[in-house]
C-alpha positions in Angstrom: -43.1 18.9 -134.8 -41.6 17.2 -131.7 -41.3 13.5 -131.8 -43.5 13.1 -128.7 -46.3 15.1 -130.3 -46.2 13.0 -133.5 -46.4 9.8 -131.4 -49.3 11.3 -129.4 -51.2 12.2 -132.5 -50.9 8.7 -133.9 -52.2 7.3 -130.6 -55.0 9.8 -130.6 -56.1 8.8 -134.1 -56.4 5.0 -133.3 -55.3 4.1 -136.8 -56.0 0.3 -136.5 -59.7 1.1 -136.1 -59.7 2.4 -139.7 -60.0 -1.2 -140.7 -63.2 -1.5 -138.7 -64.8 1.7 -140.0 -63.4 2.7 -143.4 -62.4 -0.9 -144.1 -65.9 -2.4 -143.4 -67.5 0.3 -145.5 -65.2 -0.3 -148.4 -65.5 -4.1 -148.2 -69.3 -3.8 -148.1 -69.2 -1.6 -151.2 -66.8 -4.0 -152.9 -68.9 -7.1 -152.0 -72.2 -5.5 -153.2 -70.5 -4.4 -156.5 -68.7 -7.8 -156.8 -65.3 -6.0 -157.0 -66.3 -3.5 -159.8 -65.0 -0.5 -158.0 -63.7 2.9 -159.1 -60.5 4.1 -157.4 -61.8 7.6 -156.5 -65.0 6.2 -155.0 -63.1 3.6 -153.1 -60.7 6.1 -151.6 -63.5 8.6 -150.7 -65.5 5.8 -149.0 -62.6 4.6 -147.0 -61.0 7.9 -145.9 -64.3 9.7 -145.1 -65.3 6.9 -142.7 -61.8 6.5 -141.3 -61.6 10.3 -140.7 -64.9 10.2 -138.9 -63.8 7.4 -136.6 -60.5 9.2 -135.7 -62.5 12.4 -135.1 -64.7 10.5 -132.7 -61.7 9.1 -130.8 -60.1 12.5 -130.6 -63.2 14.2 -129.2 -63.8 11.4 -126.8 -60.2 11.8 -125.5 -60.8 15.5 -125.1 -63.9 15.0 -123.0 -62.3 12.1 -121.0 -59.1 13.9 -120.1 -59.9 14.0 -116.4 -61.1 10.4 -116.1 -58.3 9.1 -118.3 -55.8 10.8 -116.0 -57.1 8.4 -113.3 -57.7 5.1 -115.1 -55.9 5.5 -118.5 -52.9 7.7 -117.8 -51.1 6.4 -120.9 -53.6 8.1 -123.2 -52.0 10.9 -125.2 -53.6 13.8 -123.3 -53.0 12.7 -119.6 -49.5 11.4 -120.6 -48.6 14.9 -121.8 -47.9 13.9 -125.4 -50.5 16.3 -126.7 -52.5 19.1 -125.2 -56.3 19.1 -124.9 -56.5 22.1 -127.2 -54.6 20.2 -129.9 -56.8 17.1 -129.5 -59.9 19.3 -129.9 -58.4 21.0 -133.0 -57.6 17.6 -134.6 -61.1 16.4 -133.9 -62.7 19.4 -135.5 -60.5 19.2 -138.5 -61.2 15.5 -139.0 -65.0 16.0 -138.6 -64.9 18.6 -141.3 -62.7 16.5 -143.5 -65.1 13.5 -143.2 -68.0 15.8 -144.1 -66.1 17.2 -147.1 -65.1 13.8 -148.4 -68.6 12.4 -148.0 -70.1 15.3 -149.8 -68.0 14.4 -152.8 -69.7 11.0 -152.9 -73.4 11.8 -152.7 -76.0 13.5 -150.5 -76.9 10.3 -148.6 -73.3 9.6 -147.6 -73.1 13.2 -146.4 -76.2 12.8 -144.3 -74.9 9.5 -142.7 -71.6 11.2 -141.8 -73.5 14.2 -140.4 -75.7 12.1 -138.2 -72.8 9.9 -137.0 -70.7 13.0 -136.2 -73.5 14.5 -134.0 -74.0 11.1 -132.2 -70.2 10.8 -131.6 -70.1 14.2 -130.0 -73.2 13.5 -127.9 -71.7 10.2 -126.9 -68.5 11.7 -125.7 -69.9 14.8 -124.1 -73.1 13.5 -122.5 -74.5 10.0 -123.1 -71.6 7.9 -121.6 -71.8 10.0 -118.5 -75.5 9.5 -118.1 -76.1 5.8 -119.1 -73.4 3.2 -119.8 -76.0 0.9 -121.4 -77.2 3.6 -123.8 -73.6 4.3 -124.6 -73.1 0.6 -125.4 -76.1 0.5 -127.7 -75.0 3.7 -129.4 -71.5 2.5 -130.1 -72.9 -0.7 -131.6 -75.3 1.2 -133.8 -72.5 3.5 -135.0 -70.4 0.5 -135.9 -73.3 -0.9 -137.9 -73.5 2.3 -140.0 -70.3 1.2 -141.7 -72.4 -1.3 -143.7 -75.1 1.2 -144.5 -72.4 3.7 -145.6 -70.8 1.2 -148.0 -74.1 0.8 -149.9 -74.9 4.5 -149.7 -71.5 5.4 -151.2 -71.8 3.0 -154.0 -75.5 3.2 -154.9 -76.9 6.3 -153.3 -79.4 4.4 -151.3 -79.9 2.1 -148.4 -81.8 -1.2 -149.1 -82.2 -4.6 -147.6 -78.7 -5.4 -148.9 -76.9 -3.4 -146.2 -79.7 -3.5 -143.7 -79.4 -7.3 -143.6 -75.8 -6.8 -142.4 -76.7 -4.4 -139.7 -77.6 -7.0 -137.0 -73.8 -7.8 -136.8 -73.6 -4.7 -134.7 -75.5 -6.5 -131.9 -72.4 -8.5 -131.3 -70.5 -5.2 -130.8 -73.0 -4.2 -128.2 -72.5 -7.4 -126.3 -68.8 -7.0 -126.5 -69.0 -3.5 -125.1 -71.0 -4.7 -122.1 -68.3 -7.4 -121.4 -65.6 -4.7 -121.6 -67.5 -2.6 -119.1 -67.5 -5.6 -116.7 -63.8 -6.0 -117.1 -63.2 -2.2 -116.4 -65.7 -2.1 -113.6 -63.2 -0.9 -110.9 -61.8 1.9 -113.1 -65.2 3.1 -114.2 -66.3 3.1 -110.5 -63.4 5.4 -109.6 -64.5 8.1 -112.1 -68.3 7.6 -111.7 -69.2 6.2 -115.1 -72.8 4.7 -114.7 -72.1 1.5 -116.6 -74.5 -1.4 -116.8 -72.5 -3.7 -114.4 -72.6 -1.0 -111.7 -76.4 -0.7 -112.0 -77.4 -4.4 -112.3 -74.3 -6.4 -111.3 -72.0 -8.6 -113.2 -74.2 -11.7 -113.6 -77.2 -9.8 -115.0 -74.9 -7.8 -117.3 -73.4 -11.0 -118.7 -76.9 -12.3 -119.4 -77.7 -9.1 -121.1 -74.6 -9.3 -123.3 -75.4 -12.9 -124.0 -78.8 -11.9 -125.3 -77.2 -9.5 -127.8 -74.7 -12.2 -128.9 -77.5 -14.8 -129.5 -79.6 -12.4 -131.5 -76.5 -11.5 -133.5 -75.7 -15.2 -134.2 -79.2 -16.0 -135.3 -79.4 -13.0 -137.7 -76.0 -13.1 -139.3 -77.3 -15.4 -142.1 -79.8 -12.8 -143.3 -77.8 -11.6 -146.3 -77.8 -15.2 -147.6 -81.5 -15.6 -146.8 -82.3 -12.5 -148.7 -80.1 -13.5 -151.6 -77.7 -10.6 -151.1 -74.6 -12.8 -150.7 -73.9 -16.4 -151.4 -72.5 -19.6 -149.9 -69.1 -18.1 -149.3 -70.5 -15.4 -147.0 -72.8 -17.9 -145.3 -69.9 -20.3 -144.5 -67.8 -17.7 -142.9 -70.6 -16.2 -140.9 -72.0 -19.6 -139.8 -68.6 -20.4 -138.3 -68.7 -17.0 -136.5 -72.2 -17.6 -135.3 -71.2 -21.0 -133.9 -68.3 -19.4 -132.0 -70.6 -16.7 -130.7 -73.1 -19.3 -129.4 -70.2 -21.3 -127.9 -69.0 -18.1 -126.1 -72.6 -17.4 -125.0 -73.0 -20.8 -123.5 -69.7 -20.5 -121.7 -70.7 -17.1 -120.3 -74.0 -18.3 -119.0 -72.3 -21.3 -117.4 -69.9 -19.1 -115.3 -71.5 -15.7 -115.4 -69.5 -14.2 -112.5 -66.0 -15.5 -113.4 -63.9 -12.6 -114.6 -61.4 -15.0 -116.2 -64.2 -16.6 -118.2 -65.6 -13.2 -119.2 -62.1 -12.1 -120.3 -61.6 -15.2 -122.4 -65.0 -14.8 -124.0 -64.4 -11.2 -124.8 -61.0 -12.0 -126.4 -62.6 -14.8 -128.4 -65.3 -12.5 -129.7 -62.7 -9.8 -130.6 -60.4 -12.3 -132.4 -63.1 -14.0 -134.4 -64.5 -10.8 -135.7 -61.9 -11.2 -138.5 -64.5 -13.5 -140.1 -66.7 -10.5 -140.9 -64.3 -8.8 -143.3 -63.2 -12.3 -144.5 -66.8 -13.1 -145.5 -67.1 -9.8 -147.4 -63.8 -10.5 -149.2 -65.0 -13.9 -150.2 -68.0 -12.3 -151.8 -65.8 -10.0 -153.8 -64.2 -12.8 -155.6 -67.0 -15.4 -155.8 
């Protein structure tokens, strides 16, 4: 295989995001089981969700090949590193792999992967082209399924334990809105109907802030429901305070792109506290 093709495939797969998808699922499983994991179950949980995420990125790049040529020319398809046909083939393979691996866990894991796969395809092919706000919400909801998947893989059910973690995904929705503000010029060139284009920057910032505040207020739920202990609560309270600080900063200067960029970076960087909180629960 030519070196350029291999490099393009690595870019297509977005391997760092495996930590957000497979990693969060595995850490949720580990935290709920207090570290009592089986190697085979752990590997299946991680790689089934990781494969699903890379499949989603691949199919998204396939459908975005024309727009990426305009606003993101360094992506693997418009840069010529891989062909659209190869990207589509990789996506199909990874979707099938995710379904196969999840089927080896239990029926509920398979159903979650099936639903997520359908939503990822709909997102790439249709939803993001019709409503940017709906796309923001969908991506956030899909991120939250990592927590549900962790419990489903380990226990064959979804209970308040993982559902209490789900509101963390509201922070992802807010972050996606901020990123749409920062990419407003590029999205306008290719006709993506994002929220900032429809209601303006100031109102979009306020909408994002609402999601951040809800996220900050609900992150202690696993402690309130006696799912996790003080270690989790400490990490997440720090994160909540940082979210509220960013929200106040955003509301104070809702049209400043520099301020929006700084807040988005702070939110992204501080998300490390989420896996840290779950790791703490594994060992406490």
